[in-house]
N, CA, C and O atoms as a GROMACS GRO file, in nm:
protein
  344
    1MET      N    1  -3.654   1.778  -0.857
    1MET     CA    2  -3.484   1.741  -0.810
    1MET      C    3  -3.514   1.624  -0.697
    1MET      O    4  -3.427   1.541  -0.672
    2TYR      N    5  -3.670   1.623  -0.616
    2TYR     CA    6  -3.681   1.491  -0.577
    2TYR      C    7  -3.632   1.364  -0.573
    2TYR      O    8  -3.586   1.275  -0.501
    3GLN      N    9  -3.674   1.409  -0.722
    3GLN     CA   10  -3.640   1.186  -0.816
    3GLN      C   11  -3.450   1.195  -0.764
    3GLN      O   12  -3.414   1.108  -0.684
    4LEU      N   13  -3.387   1.255  -0.792
    4LEU     CA   14  -3.278   1.341  -0.855
    4LEU      C   15  -3.185   1.233  -0.714
    4LEU      O   16  -3.112   1.134  -0.726
    5PHE      N   17  -3.236   1.320  -0.575
    5PHE     CA   18  -3.201   1.248  -0.463
    5PHE      C   19  -3.272   1.144  -0.398
    5PHE      O   20  -3.256   1.134  -0.277
    6SER      N   21  -3.345   1.067  -0.456
    6SER     CA   22  -3.399   1.001  -0.433
    6SER      C   23  -3.307   0.855  -0.557
    6SER      O   24  -3.351   0.743  -0.532
    7ILE      N   25  -3.242   0.858  -0.624
    7ILE     CA   26  -3.156   0.745  -0.739
    7ILE      C   27  -3.042   0.741  -0.741
    7ILE      O   28  -2.969   0.663  -0.802
    8ILE      N   29  -3.006   0.861  -0.646
    8ILE     CA   30  -2.900   0.905  -0.600
    8ILE      C   31  -2.835   0.827  -0.485
    8ILE      O   32  -2.733   0.761  -0.503
    9SER      N   33  -2.904   0.839  -0.352
    9SER     CA   34  -2.956   0.774  -0.245
    9SER      C   35  -3.008   0.680  -0.232
    9SER      O   36  -3.012   0.633  -0.118
   10THR      N   37  -3.116   0.563  -0.414
   10THR     CA   38  -3.102   0.443  -0.440
   10THR      C   39  -2.988   0.339  -0.444
   10THR      O   40  -2.970   0.223  -0.407
   11LEU      N   41  -2.914   0.446  -0.514
   11LEU     CA   42  -2.734   0.400  -0.561
   11LEU      C   43  -2.642   0.415  -0.507
   11LEU      O   44  -2.530   0.422  -0.557
   12MET      N   45  -2.684   0.425  -0.351
   12MET     CA   46  -2.559   0.466  -0.306
   12MET      C   47  -2.588   0.349  -0.205
   12MET      O   48  -2.489   0.284  -0.170
   13GLU      N   49  -2.775   0.295  -0.126
   13GLU     CA   50  -2.759   0.163  -0.080
   13GLU      C   51  -2.736   0.055  -0.106
   13GLU      O   52  -2.712  -0.048  -0.043
   14LEU      N   53  -2.751   0.106  -0.298
   14LEU     CA   54  -2.726  -0.062  -0.345
   14LEU      C   55  -2.571  -0.042  -0.368
   14LEU      O   56  -2.508  -0.132  -0.424
   15TYR      N   57  -2.532   0.030  -0.342
   15TYR     CA   58  -2.330   0.091  -0.305
   15TYR      C   59  -2.291  -0.100  -0.224
   15TYR      O   60  -2.224  -0.203  -0.230
   16SER      N   61  -2.425  -0.006  -0.138
   16SER     CA   62  -2.354  -0.026   0.008
   16SER      C   63  -2.383  -0.216   0.035
   16SER      O   64  -2.303  -0.291   0.091
   17PHE      N   65  -2.517  -0.256  -0.024
   17PHE     CA   66  -2.577  -0.358  -0.006
   17PHE      C   67  -2.392  -0.450  -0.079
   17PHE      O   68  -2.333  -0.546  -0.030
   18ALA      N   69  -2.357  -0.371  -0.199
   18ALA     CA   70  -2.290  -0.431  -0.212
   18ALA      C   71  -2.104  -0.464  -0.172
   18ALA      O   72  -2.028  -0.558  -0.197
   19LEU      N   73  -2.087  -0.323  -0.094
   19LEU     CA   74  -1.986  -0.344   0.024
   19LEU      C   75  -1.989  -0.481   0.098
   19LEU      O   76  -1.906  -0.572   0.103
   20ILE      N   77  -2.113  -0.467   0.155
   20ILE     CA   78  -2.139  -0.588   0.270
   20ILE      C   79  -2.125  -0.776   0.210
   20ILE      O   80  -2.064  -0.867   0.268
   21GLY      N   81  -2.201  -0.783   0.084
   21GLY     CA   82  -2.128  -0.894   0.065
   21GLY      C   83  -1.975  -0.920  -0.010
   21GLY      O   84  -1.891  -1.009   0.005
   22TYR      N   85  -1.979  -0.805  -0.093
   22TYR     CA   86  -1.865  -0.855  -0.017
   22TYR      C   87  -1.801  -0.838   0.085
   22TYR      O   88  -1.755  -0.940   0.137
   23ILE      N   89  -1.782  -0.743   0.133
   23ILE     CA   90  -1.679  -0.854   0.319
   23ILE      C   91  -1.726  -0.911   0.301
   23ILE      O   92  -1.672  -0.980   0.215
   24LEU      N   93  -1.908  -0.980   0.349
   24LEU     CA   94  -1.916  -1.090   0.366
   24LEU      C   95  -1.859  -1.235   0.290
   24LEU      O   96  -1.866  -1.353   0.323
   25MET      N   97  -1.794  -1.156   0.160
   25MET     CA   98  -1.694  -1.300   0.100
   25MET      C   99  -1.590  -1.315   0.104
   25MET      O  100  -1.535  -1.365   0.006
   26SER      N  101  -1.506  -1.275   0.233
   26SER     CA  102  -1.382  -1.330   0.306
   26SER      C  103  -1.404  -1.452   0.336
   26SER      O  104  -1.356  -1.554   0.287
   27TRP      N  105  -1.540  -1.425   0.488
   27TRP     CA  106  -1.593  -1.532   0.505
   27TRP      C  107  -1.571  -1.697   0.468
   27TRP      O  108  -1.556  -1.806   0.524
   28PHE      N  109  -1.583  -1.619   0.290
   28PHE     CA  110  -1.561  -1.843   0.236
   28PHE      C  111  -1.469  -1.840   0.134
   28PHE      O  112  -1.433  -1.768   0.040
   29PRO      N  113  -1.437  -1.975   0.205
   29PRO     CA  114  -1.252  -1.931   0.132
   29PRO      C  115  -1.271  -1.927  -0.040
   29PRO      O  116  -1.341  -2.023  -0.071
   30GLY      N  117  -1.246  -1.875  -0.119
   30GLY     CA  118  -1.292  -1.873  -0.302
   30GLY      C  119  -1.383  -1.850  -0.283
   30GLY      O  120  -1.470  -1.931  -0.312
   31ALA      N  121  -1.415  -1.737  -0.230
   31ALA     CA  122  -1.574  -1.678  -0.298
   31ALA      C  123  -1.554  -1.603  -0.407
   31ALA      O  124  -1.616  -1.600  -0.513
   32ARG      N  125  -1.378  -1.489  -0.334
   32ARG     CA  126  -1.341  -1.342  -0.462
   32ARG      C  127  -1.313  -1.456  -0.556
   32ARG      O  128  -1.323  -1.431  -0.676
   33GLU      N  129  -1.285  -1.557  -0.526
   33GLU     CA  130  -1.292  -1.616  -0.731
   33GLU      C  131  -1.390  -1.650  -0.817
   33GLU      O  132  -1.386  -1.736  -0.904
   34SER      N  133  -1.494  -1.567  -0.783
   34SER     CA  134  -1.602  -1.675  -0.830
   34SER      C  135  -1.598  -1.533  -0.966
   34SER      O  136  -1.491  -1.473  -0.978
   35SER      N  137  -1.695  -1.499  -1.039
   35SER     CA  138  -1.801  -1.427  -1.150
   35SER      C  139  -1.832  -1.246  -0.987
   35SER      O  140  -1.818  -1.124  -0.990
   36ILE      N  141  -1.864  -1.328  -0.904
   36ILE     CA  142  -1.933  -1.274  -0.888
   36ILE      C  143  -1.835  -1.192  -0.817
   36ILE      O  144  -1.801  -1.092  -0.881
   37GLY      N  145  -1.769  -1.208  -0.682
   37GLY     CA  146  -1.682  -1.209  -0.658
   37GLY      C  147  -1.603  -1.072  -0.700
   37GLY      O  148  -1.599  -0.957  -0.656
   38ASN      N  149  -1.538  -1.148  -0.816
   38ASN     CA  150  -1.456  -1.077  -0.892
   38ASN      C  151  -1.522  -0.902  -0.996
   38ASN      O  152  -1.470  -0.814  -1.064
   39PHE      N  153  -1.669  -0.940  -0.944
   39PHE     CA  154  -1.780  -0.810  -1.057
   39PHE      C  155  -1.745  -0.706  -0.844
   39PHE      O  156  -1.724  -0.595  -0.793
   40LEU      N  157  -1.759  -0.808  -0.819
   40LEU     CA  158  -1.743  -0.676  -0.649
   40LEU      C  159  -1.639  -0.629  -0.620
   40LEU      O  160  -1.616  -0.510  -0.595
   41GLY      N  161  -1.568  -0.715  -0.618
   41GLY     CA  162  -1.393  -0.641  -0.631
   41GLY      C  163  -1.397  -0.511  -0.734
   41GLY      O  164  -1.423  -0.393  -0.712
   42LYS      N  165  -1.366  -0.569  -0.834
   42LYS     CA  166  -1.368  -0.449  -0.967
   42LYS      C  167  -1.499  -0.311  -0.870
   42LYS      O  168  -1.446  -0.210  -0.825
   43ILE      N  169  -1.643  -0.327  -0.854
   43ILE     CA  170  -1.652  -0.223  -0.753
   43ILE      C  171  -1.625  -0.192  -0.684
   43ILE      O  172  -1.553  -0.104  -0.729
   44VAL      N  173  -1.621  -0.188  -0.626
   44VAL     CA  174  -1.608  -0.221  -0.442
   44VAL      C  175  -1.419  -0.200  -0.389
   44VAL      O  176  -1.380  -0.135  -0.292
   45GLU      N  177  -1.372  -0.241  -0.443
   45GLU     CA  178  -1.262  -0.222  -0.400
   45GLU      C  179  -1.108  -0.056  -0.402
   45GLU      O  180  -1.006  -0.023  -0.342
   46PRO      N  181  -1.185  -0.016  -0.503
   46PRO     CA  182  -1.160   0.159  -0.542
   46PRO      C  183  -1.216   0.170  -0.504
   46PRO      O  184  -1.274   0.120  -0.600
   47TYR      N  185  -1.307   0.197  -0.424
   47TYR     CA  186  -1.388   0.282  -0.245
   47TYR      C  187  -1.288   0.235  -0.156
   47TYR      O  188  -1.213   0.290  -0.075
   48LEU      N  189  -1.303   0.139  -0.188
   48LEU     CA  190  -1.191   0.091   0.026
   48LEU      C  191  -1.091   0.084   0.009
   48LEU      O  192  -1.022   0.042   0.102
   49GLU      N  193  -1.024   0.123  -0.126
   49GLU     CA  194  -0.795   0.184  -0.126
   49GLU      C  195  -0.838   0.257  -0.007
   49GLU      O  196  -0.844   0.213   0.108
   50PRO      N  197  -0.864   0.366  -0.045
   50PRO     CA  198  -0.810   0.505   0.002
   50PRO      C  199  -0.854   0.471   0.206
   50PRO      O  200  -0.805   0.548   0.288
   51PHE      N  201  -0.948   0.350   0.254
   51PHE     CA  202  -0.953   0.389   0.322
   51PHE      C  203  -0.830   0.270   0.406
   51PHE      O  204  -0.782   0.279   0.519
   52ARG      N  205  -0.805   0.157   0.289
   52ARG     CA  206  -0.751   0.104   0.369
   52ARG      C  207  -0.557   0.187   0.343
   52ARG      O  208  -0.462   0.167   0.419
   53LYS      N  209  -0.557   0.274   0.219
   53LYS     CA  210  -0.438   0.327   0.312
   53LYS      C  211  -0.437   0.365   0.480
   53LYS      O  212  -0.346   0.334   0.556
   54ILE      N  213  -0.573   0.444   0.522
   54ILE     CA  214  -0.568   0.548   0.686
   54ILE      C  215  -0.552   0.496   0.774
   54ILE      O  216  -0.479   0.524   0.869
   55ILE      N  217  -0.655   0.366   0.748
   55ILE     CA  218  -0.701   0.294   0.864
   55ILE      C  219  -0.590   0.116   0.864
   55ILE      O  220  -0.587   0.022   0.784
   56PRO      N  221  -0.537   0.134   0.960
   56PRO     CA  222  -0.416  -0.046   0.979
   56PRO      C  223  -0.452  -0.150   1.018
   56PRO      O  224  -0.505  -0.137   1.129
   57PRO      N  225  -0.449  -0.296   0.968
   57PRO     CA  226  -0.579  -0.364   1.028
   57PRO      C  227  -0.544  -0.379   1.195
   57PRO      O  228  -0.444  -0.349   1.260
   58LEU      N  229  -0.656  -0.429   1.228
   58LEU     CA  230  -0.619  -0.446   1.379
   58LEU      C  231  -0.578  -0.591   1.397
   58LEU      O  232  -0.674  -0.648   1.449
   59GLY      N  233  -0.499  -0.657   1.382
   59GLY     CA  234  -0.398  -0.801   1.353
   59GLY      C  235  -0.478  -0.847   1.231
   59GLY      O  236  -0.454  -0.791   1.124
   60MET      N  237  -0.577  -0.950   1.236
   60MET     CA  238  -0.656  -1.042   1.134
   60MET      C  239  -0.785  -0.960   1.095
   60MET      O  240  -0.854  -0.990   0.997
   61ILE      N  241  -0.827  -0.803   1.218
   61ILE     CA  242  -0.951  -0.780   1.111
   61ILE      C  243  -0.887  -0.662   1.055
   61ILE      O  244  -0.795  -0.580   1.066
   62ASP      N  245  -0.943  -0.684   1.019
   62ASP     CA  246  -0.958  -0.441   0.865
   62ASP      C  247  -1.127  -0.459   0.908
   62ASP      O  248  -1.222  -0.537   0.904
   63ILE      N  249  -1.070  -0.275   0.964
   63ILE     CA  250  -1.189  -0.280   1.001
   63ILE      C  251  -1.194  -0.080   0.935
   63ILE      O  252  -1.250   0.015   0.990
   64SER      N  253  -1.127  -0.081   0.827
   64SER     CA  254  -1.149   0.000   0.701
   64SER      C  255  -1.305  -0.035   0.634
   64SER      O  256  -1.371   0.058   0.588
   65PRO      N  257  -1.335  -0.114   0.632
   65PRO     CA  258  -1.492  -0.133   0.520
   65PRO      C  259  -1.652  -0.092   0.630
   65PRO      O  260  -1.768  -0.059   0.605
   66ILE      N  261  -1.568  -0.118   0.758
   66ILE     CA  262  -1.678  -0.095   0.809
   66ILE      C  263  -1.679   0.100   0.810
   66ILE      O  264  -1.769   0.177   0.777
   67VAL      N  265  -1.518   0.133   0.872
   67VAL     CA  266  -1.538   0.248   0.827
   67VAL      C  267  -1.626   0.369   0.700
   67VAL      O  268  -1.691   0.473   0.704
   68ALA      N  269  -1.556   0.243   0.568
   68ALA     CA  270  -1.651   0.279   0.408
   68ALA      C  271  -1.809   0.325   0.394
   68ALA      O  272  -1.866   0.408   0.324
   69ILE      N  273  -1.849   0.237   0.487
   69ILE     CA  274  -1.963   0.219   0.497
   69ILE      C  275  -2.034   0.333   0.616
   69ILE      O  276  -2.149   0.376   0.610
   70LEU      N  277  -1.923   0.370   0.732
   70LEU     CA  278  -2.035   0.470   0.777
   70LEU      C  279  -2.029   0.573   0.683
   70LEU      O  280  -2.132   0.631   0.649
   71VAL      N  281  -1.906   0.606   0.630
   71VAL     CA  282  -1.901   0.740   0.554
   71VAL      C  283  -2.000   0.836   0.407
   71VAL      O  284  -2.021   0.943   0.350
   72LEU      N  285  -2.044   0.629   0.419
   72LEU     CA  286  -2.138   0.666   0.265
   72LEU      C  287  -2.235   0.681   0.343
   72LEU      O  288  -2.301   0.784   0.330
   73GLN      N  289  -2.291   0.538   0.496
   73GLN     CA  290  -2.391   0.617   0.504
   73GLN      C  291  -2.438   0.786   0.609
   73GLN      O  292  -2.532   0.860   0.637
   74PHE      N  293  -2.351   0.773   0.621
   74PHE     CA  294  -2.316   0.950   0.651
   74PHE      C  295  -2.296   1.040   0.528
   74PHE      O  296  -2.276   1.156   0.564
   75ALA      N  297  -2.292   1.022   0.367
   75ALA     CA  298  -2.323   1.122   0.347
   75ALA      C  299  -2.408   1.116   0.249
   75ALA      O  300  -2.450   1.207   0.177
   76SER      N  301  -2.451   0.919   0.250
   76SER     CA  302  -2.630   0.955   0.212
   76SER      C  303  -2.700   1.030   0.304
   76SER      O  304  -2.813   1.061   0.264
   77GLY      N  305  -2.667   1.075   0.434
   77GLY     CA  306  -2.814   1.082   0.544
   77GLY      C  307  -2.777   1.288   0.508
   77GLY      O  308  -2.858   1.380   0.520
   78GLY      N  309  -2.630   1.298   0.464
   78GLY     CA  310  -2.609   1.441   0.425
   78GLY      C  311  -2.664   1.477   0.287
   78GLY      O  312  -2.691   1.595   0.268
   79LEU      N  313  -2.680   1.401   0.202
   79LEU     CA  314  -2.742   1.420   0.057
   79LEU      C  315  -2.881   1.508   0.126
   79LEU      O  316  -2.910   1.628   0.128
   80TRP      N  317  -2.951   1.375   0.183
   80TRP     CA  318  -3.088   1.427   0.182
   80TRP      C  319  -3.081   1.565   0.316
   80TRP      O  320  -3.199   1.579   0.349
   81ALA      N  321  -3.027   1.626   0.368
   81ALA     CA  322  -3.030   1.712   0.436
   81ALA      C  323  -2.981   1.892   0.381
   81ALA      O  324  -3.001   2.009   0.415
   82LEU      N  325  -2.918   1.826   0.293
   82LEU     CA  326  -2.909   1.898   0.136
   82LEU      C  327  -3.028   1.930   0.081
   82LEU      O  328  -3.061   2.043   0.044
   83TYR      N  329  -3.113   1.802   0.075
   83TYR     CA  330  -3.246   1.873  -0.027
   83TYR      C  331  -3.363   1.931   0.086
   83TYR      O  332  -3.466   1.998   0.092
   84GLY      N  333  -3.271   1.858   0.167
   84GLY     CA  334  -3.394   1.950   0.257
   84GLY      C  335  -3.387   2.142   0.234
   84GLY      O  336  -3.464   2.230   0.196
   85MET      N  337  -3.274   2.133   0.275
   85MET     CA  338  -3.243   2.290   0.253
   85MET      C  339  -3.265   2.340   0.058
   85MET      O  340  -3.206   2.434   0.005
   86LEU      N  341  -3.317   2.291   0.021
   86LEU     CA  342  -3.391   2.353  -0.114
   86LEU      C  343  -3.447   2.460  -0.108
   86LEU      O  344  -3.502   2.507  -0.207
   0.00000   0.00000   0.00000
């Protein structure tokens, strides 16, 4: 059971890094149009879309990815709390 929780936790951590990488790509012109940018976009955009619908951008700043990362980290912590209960 520990291995399953560990694998899921590792995948959530890797997904967090993918989100951060995708967010940082917005700082560089044309980075999201590269093959890596397209790949990350296909992976993270479905997760970011509900947050963007709920949280409007503040001027030029989109804080929805920050909230998405926090929710993912909270879910990862909840996963280990669940494991502790078992």
